[in-house]
C-alpha positions in Angstrom: 19.0 19.2 -29.6 21.4 16.5 -29.7 23.6 18.0 -26.9 20.7 18.2 -24.4 20.0 14.2 -25.1 23.7 13.4 -25.0 23.6 15.1 -21.5 20.8 13.0 -20.5 22.4 9.8 -21.7 25.9 10.8 -20.0 23.7 11.1 -16.7 22.6 7.6 -17.2 26.3 6.4 -17.5 27.1 8.4 -14.2 24.6 7.0 -12.2 25.6 3.6 -13.5 29.3 4.4 -12.7 28.3 5.3 -9.3 26.1 2.5 -8.7 28.9 0.0 -9.8 31.8 1.7 -8.3 30.6 3.0 -5.1 27.2 1.8 -4.6 27.9 -1.0 -2.4 30.5 1.1 -0.4 28.2 3.9 0.6 24.8 2.1 0.1 24.0 4.3 -2.9 20.7 3.1 -4.0 19.0 0.2 -2.4 20.8 -3.2 -2.9 17.6 -5.1 -2.7 15.8 -3.0 -5.0 14.2 -5.2 -7.8 12.0 -4.5 -10.8 11.5 -1.4 -12.8 12.8 1.3 -10.2 16.2 -0.7 -9.5 19.2 1.3 -9.9 20.6 -0.7 -12.9 16.9 -0.4 -14.4 17.0 3.7 -14.1 20.6 4.0 -15.4 19.9 1.9 -18.4 16.4 3.8 -19.1 18.2 7.2 -18.8 21.0 6.1 -20.8 19.3 4.7 -23.6 16.7 7.6 -23.7 19.5 10.1 -23.9 21.7 8.7 -26.5 19.0 7.2 -28.8 17.1 10.4 -28.6 20.4 12.2 -29.5 21.0 9.7 -32.5 17.5 10.3 -34.0 17.8 13.9 -33.6 21.1 14.0 -35.5 19.9 11.7 -38.0 16.4 13.4 -38.7 17.8 16.8 -38.1 14.5 17.8 -36.6 14.4 20.9 -34.5 11.9 19.4 -32.1 12.2 17.2 -29.3 9.2 14.8 -30.0 10.5 12.5 -32.5 14.1 12.1 -30.8 11.9 11.5 -27.5 9.9 8.8 -28.8 12.6 7.2 -29.9 14.5 7.4 -26.8 11.5 5.9 -25.3 11.3 3.0 -27.5 14.9 2.1 -26.8 14.7 2.9 -23.0 12.1 0.4 -22.1 13.6 -2.6 -23.3 17.0 -1.5 -22.3 15.7 -0.8 -18.9 14.2 -4.5 -18.7 17.6 -5.7 -20.2 19.7 -4.2 -17.4 17.2 -5.3 -14.6 17.4 -9.0 -16.0 21.2 -8.8 -16.1 21.5 -7.0 -12.7 19.3 -10.1 -11.0 21.0 -12.6 -12.9 24.4 -11.4 -11.4 23.0 -11.0 -7.7 21.7 -14.6 -7.8 24.5 -16.4 -9.6 25.7 -19.4 -8.1 29.3 -19.6 -6.6 31.4 -22.0 -5.4 31.9 -22.3 -1.6 34.6 -20.9 0.2 37.4 -23.2 0.8 38.0 -24.3 4.4 40.8 -25.6 6.8 39.0 -29.0 6.2 39.4 -28.7 2.4 43.2 -28.7 2.7 43.3 -32.3 4.3 44.5 -34.7 1.5 45.7 -32.2 -1.1 48.9 -32.4 -2.6 51.7 -29.9 -2.9 55.3 -28.9 -3.4 57.9 -27.8 -0.7 58.9 -24.4 -1.4 60.8 -23.8 1.7 62.7 -27.0 3.1 61.2 -28.5 6.4 63.4 -28.9 9.0 63.3 -32.0 11.4 61.6 -30.0 14.4 61.1 -27.0 12.6 58.7 -25.3 10.1 59.0 -25.0 6.2 56.7 -23.9 3.4 54.5 -25.7 0.9 52.3 -24.7 -1.8 49.2 -26.5 -2.6 46.2 -25.5 -4.9 43.1 -24.6 -3.2 40.1 -23.7 -5.0 42.1 -23.6 -8.2 44.3 -21.1 -6.6 48.0 -21.4 -5.4 48.3 -21.1 -1.5 51.5 -21.1 0.2 51.2 -22.4 3.7 53.6 -23.0 6.9 54.1 -26.6 6.9 55.5 -29.3 9.6 56.4 -32.8 9.3 57.8 -35.6 11.2 60.9 -35.8 9.4 63.0 -33.3 7.3 61.7 -32.8 3.8 63.9 -31.4 1.0 62.9 -28.4 -1.4 60.8 -29.4 -4.2 59.5 -32.4 -2.6 55.9 -33.6 -3.3 53.9 -33.7 0.0 50.3 -34.5 1.1 48.5 -32.4 3.8 47.6 -35.0 6.7 46.2 -32.4 9.1 45.6 -28.6 9.4 46.7 -26.7 12.5 45.2 -23.2 11.5 44.3 -21.4 8.4 47.8 -20.9 7.2 49.6 -23.9 8.8 49.5 -27.8 8.0 51.0 -30.9 8.9 52.6 -32.6 5.9 54.2 -36.3 4.7 56.4 -36.7 1.8 54.7 -38.6 -0.9 55.7 -40.2 -4.3 52.8 -38.9 -6.1 
């Protein structure tokens, strides 16, 4: 009897894995489904039912499926509810806005490839907490390692900078 319940629990894990790994790619399940029949709820219910039923069957040694099935249902209902709540919280989680070109203006950075007088060099700035390497242009040459201030953006990957003492 334990094997049957373990297989049921395994099916729940497979459903959850498929929904997480390839669900968005192939639109497996409805992404806006909410409530007791959402994919996370169904996967949680099936997994908890199977694994709890297997545990009770192994512990009690009962040959019949009634006691393990009831124990599986007792574990499955709250697990499905928790899975639904966690999925809803993850989908509605607030995130920071995506940094734009305008956000680069006024940031400081360091020259990683020297900027020649009429040419380009490269600078590294921190944008949204992440290091970003950009092509840079300046009115005058700026040496390697100098601190710079971004004064203008010419494209998403190119900026105009000035040397700064900061």
